[in-house]
VEXPADO-332214 format. One line per field, with one value per residue (C-alpha): x, y, z; residue in one letter; residue number from 0. Coordinates in Angstrom, 3 decimals. Layout:
REM residues N
east: c(X;...) $
north: c(Y;...) $
up: c(Z;...) $
resn: c(A;...) $
resi: c(NUM;...) $
END
This chain:
REM residues 256
east: c(144.601;143.712;145.114;142.151;142.182;145.958;145.451;142.670;144.610;147.413;145.061;143.673;147.184;148.322;145.258;145.545;149.052;148.510;145.542;147.740;150.628;148.070;146.497;149.414;152.961;155.348;158.287;156.790;157.976;161.492;164.380;167.877;169.989;171.844;173.425;174.422;178.203;179.313;180.563;182.370;180.541;182.224;181.194;177.630;177.033;173.775;173.473;169.709;169.742;168.196;164.640;164.342;161.375;162.811;160.928;163.046;165.809;166.622;163.981;160.610;158.083;156.009;155.926;154.666;151.267;150.691;149.623;146.864;145.138;146.330;144.714;147.360;150.801;153.613;155.272;158.452;161.489;163.216;166.550;170.322;168.875;167.553;164.267;164.123;161.407;158.661;157.175;154.318;152.942;153.356;154.034;154.230;153.725;154.166;151.495;151.839;151.282;153.681;153.684;157.315;159.885;163.839;164.160;167.293;166.771;169.583;169.081;171.159;171.249;171.929;175.279;174.186;171.524;170.283;168.202;168.811;167.352;164.390;164.253;167.488;166.771;163.928;162.264;161.082;160.649;157.242;157.653;153.913;151.653;148.225;145.780;144.499;144.502;147.142;150.659;152.298;155.579;158.502;162.199;163.546;165.730;167.354;170.745;172.636;176.139;176.679;173.251;171.917;168.000;166.045;167.775;164.708;163.791;167.351;168.486;168.215;165.587;162.240;160.437;159.857;160.273;163.790;167.232;169.735;172.348;174.843;175.043;176.216;175.349;177.636;178.200;175.822;176.138;177.133;174.882;173.426;171.743;169.350;169.016;165.782;164.257;160.525;158.125;154.784;152.484;149.705;146.128;143.372;139.821;138.830;141.499;143.745;147.283;148.638;152.148;153.716;155.982;159.635;162.529;166.271;168.158;171.774;172.703;175.688;176.372;176.167;173.432;171.146;168.023;168.482;165.246;163.433;159.837;157.541;155.037;152.666;152.473;154.970;153.373;154.480;152.372;151.402;151.928;152.197;149.286;148.264;145.362;144.554;145.729;147.032;149.422;150.414;152.259;155.552;155.559;158.336;157.719;157.842;158.391;157.176;160.392;161.895;165.198;166.550;164.581;166.450;166.920;166.429;167.630;168.284;165.068;164.459;162.402;162.365;159.212;159.723) $
north: c(119.428;122.898;125.244;125.215;121.208;121.076;123.652;121.798;118.683;120.255;121.694;118.111;116.718;119.228;118.772;115.099;115.042;117.380;115.238;111.992;113.851;114.884;111.188;108.997;109.457;110.827;110.619;113.257;115.875;114.358;116.278;114.442;117.507;119.871;117.751;119.987;120.464;118.843;121.379;120.201;122.227;123.643;123.293;123.928;127.036;125.919;128.381;130.055;133.846;135.562;136.322;132.703;130.439;127.181;124.492;121.452;122.003;118.272;117.627;117.113;117.482;120.119;122.356;119.486;117.653;114.628;115.536;113.047;114.145;117.574;117.194;114.341;115.046;114.194;110.712;110.475;109.205;111.633;110.767;112.042;115.476;114.393;113.325;110.109;109.849;107.129;106.016;104.018;107.249;109.502;113.171;115.788;119.549;122.520;123.604;127.307;128.661;130.861;133.247;134.665;133.102;132.405;128.509;126.601;122.862;119.949;116.512;113.497;110.461;107.048;106.028;102.378;103.970;101.528;101.984;103.918;106.857;108.296;105.249;106.208;108.566;110.213;112.805;116.685;119.960;121.475;125.107;125.533;122.523;123.739;121.237;117.775;117.095;119.636;118.898;122.078;123.373;120.737;121.292;117.876;115.884;112.933;111.053;112.285;112.255;109.364;108.496;109.767;110.595;113.088;116.371;118.381;115.684;115.547;117.020;120.995;120.785;122.528;119.156;118.629;122.387;123.833;121.970;122.887;125.106;122.794;119.399;120.302;116.973;115.466;111.699;109.564;109.740;113.296;115.965;118.655;121.763;123.929;127.497;128.768;132.106;131.785;134.382;132.923;133.587;136.080;135.717;138.066;137.759;135.748;133.049;134.189;134.660;138.078;137.515;133.997;132.207;132.761;130.816;130.996;128.038;127.432;123.746;123.372;127.119;126.634;128.256;125.971;128.088;131.843;133.775;131.010;132.027;128.952;127.878;126.372;123.831;120.941;117.890;114.238;113.942;116.817;120.511;122.761;124.643;127.316;127.315;130.152;129.853;131.955;131.433;127.604;125.146;123.749;119.940;117.199;114.136;110.468;109.156;105.783;104.433;101.181;102.604;103.601;106.571;109.868;112.189;116.008;118.255;121.719;123.389;126.973;129.786;133.751;135.222;137.845) $
up: c(95.320;96.008;98.623;100.855;100.966;101.661;104.515;106.107;106.199;107.871;110.542;110.974;111.373;113.990;116.057;115.973;116.889;119.867;120.983;120.811;122.920;125.501;125.744;125.877;124.679;127.275;124.580;122.513;124.862;126.069;124.566;124.393;123.035;123.899;126.509;129.221;130.117;133.496;136.051;139.290;142.004;145.070;148.601;149.875;152.021;153.734;156.886;157.115;157.162;160.232;158.596;157.095;158.040;158.929;156.960;158.301;160.580;161.242;164.337;163.071;160.184;162.341;159.144;156.658;155.948;153.935;150.491;149.576;153.212;154.299;157.550;158.373;159.601;157.139;158.242;156.407;158.205;160.324;161.512;162.141;160.840;157.731;155.783;154.180;151.394;152.229;148.960;150.593;152.285;148.976;148.646;151.295;151.276;153.515;155.821;154.786;151.363;149.707;146.774;145.948;147.737;148.042;148.988;149.948;150.348;150.575;149.060;148.899;146.456;148.445;147.858;146.869;144.231;141.625;138.705;135.509;133.647;135.486;137.634;139.562;142.813;141.198;143.404;142.784;144.270;143.190;143.639;143.741;144.590;143.258;144.212;143.385;139.679;139.189;138.411;139.928;138.961;139.242;139.738;139.109;141.407;140.069;140.146;136.814;138.093;135.689;134.380;131.127;130.495;128.426;129.115;129.962;132.763;134.410;137.737;137.527;134.910;135.103;134.277;130.571;129.979;130.589;130.236;133.004;131.874;133.299;134.975;138.432;140.074;142.975;143.291;145.020;148.796;148.849;149.928;147.145;147.140;145.341;146.003;144.327;143.497;142.647;141.216;141.019;138.066;138.257;136.831;135.772;137.249;134.429;134.928;132.050;132.621;133.463;134.111;133.969;136.693;136.802;138.461;138.939;140.473;141.488;142.032;144.302;143.592;139.590;137.974;136.034;135.448;134.793;135.357;133.320;132.153;132.665;129.936;132.431;135.199;134.485;132.881;132.284;128.971;126.828;126.548;129.815;130.589;133.163;135.586;137.954;141.653;144.225;147.082;147.299;149.434;148.363;147.626;147.839;145.718;146.598;142.951;142.278;140.849;142.726;143.385;146.891;148.633;148.588;151.785;152.292;154.969;155.932;154.342;154.672;152.921;152.500;151.802;149.100) $
resn: c(M;N;V;K;K;I;S;L;I;V;V;I;G;I;I;A;T;T;T;F;A;Q;Q;G;D;P;K;L;T;E;V;Y;T;P;V;P;K;V;V;T;P;G;K;V;N;S;D;A;P;S;D;A;I;I;L;F;G;G;K;N;L;D;E;W;V;T;T;S;D;T;L;K;P;A;T;W;K;V;E;K;D;E;I;T;V;N;K;A;V;G;N;I;Q;T;K;K;S;F;T;D;Y;Q;L;H;I;E;W;R;I;P;F;N;I;T;G;E;G;Q;A;R;G;N;S;G;V;F;L;A;S;T;G;P;G;D;S;G;Y;E;L;Q;V;L;D;N;Y;N;N;S;T;Y;V;N;G;Q;A;G;S;I;Y;K;Q;S;I;P;L;A;N;A;C;K;K;P;G;E;W;Q;A;Y;D;I;V;W;T;A;P;R;F;N;E;D;G;T;L;K;T;P;A;R;V;T;T;F;Q;N;G;V;L;V;Q;N;N;Y;E;L;K;G;Q;T;A;Y;I;G;A;P;V;Y;K;K;H;G;A;A;P;I;K;L;Q;A;H;G;D;K;S;E;P;I;S;Y;R;N;I;W;I;R;E;L) $
resi: c(0;1;2;3;4;5;6;7;8;9;10;11;12;13;14;15;16;17;18;19;20;21;22;23;24;25;26;27;28;29;30;31;32;33;34;35;36;37;38;39;40;41;42;43;44;45;46;47;48;49;50;51;52;53;54;55;56;57;58;59;60;61;62;63;64;65;66;67;68;69;70;71;72;73;74;75;76;77;78;79;80;81;82;83;84;85;86;87;88;89;90;91;92;93;94;95;96;97;98;99;100;101;102;103;104;105;106;107;108;109;110;111;112;113;114;115;116;117;118;119;120;121;122;123;124;125;126;127;128;129;130;131;132;133;134;135;136;137;138;139;140;141;142;143;144;145;146;147;148;149;150;151;152;153;154;155;156;157;158;159;160;161;162;163;164;165;166;167;168;169;170;171;172;173;174;175;176;177;178;179;180;181;182;183;184;185;186;187;188;189;190;191;192;193;194;195;196;197;198;199;200;201;202;203;204;205;206;207;208;209;210;211;212;213;214;215;216;217;218;219;220;221;222;223;224;225;226;227;228;229;230;231;232;233;234;235;236;237;238;239;240;241;242;243;244;245;246;247;248;249;250;251;252;253;254;255) $
END
């Protein structure tokens, strides 16, 4: 067989593999090593600075709307200064759109959580929710205190892209915090990428993402891609698994 025929076969194989990944097998983008080391976190410092915008202070969801219909107010349960995910309602997102920012958000896995792998307290903080049909950019929320899954899908990961630098999860029933610095991507007028998105994340005071450069919007199946967008809302995910719903509280943001 000559060199040209061999090269053609290789190219066809690559195209076929890529097409298959995009059409239906999420396992092709799941990574199981290296497993992040476990780090015991300290106490959470949750006080908002003086110039922060309070997105949820414990009383209401006035700063949020329903993602499936942004004309409708968010209707997740608000009680005892916290929000509990309503899976029947679906995702919620901020009324306002943001570009670059510092975000603080606290979350709690129920102490009686059931399930395993991805079906155990699954939710997500989408750092930019770019519209219907787009996946946005997800920072994973999940119980990984004593629960294994693919490491690029565990708590602290940029979903299916970046493994966290450590497993800083607390026990179910304890409040945890993400402190995030988000730099949004920039695009040229023709829609091509000018500069990629970047994110730095601390989970419970432990660095889990260090100025990571995103490869595009996070995707469950297939490779990440960028699509042109501007300022965007922040979205909280109501995941479709059957485990007990998680809660959020004390959400504030500083525009940069």
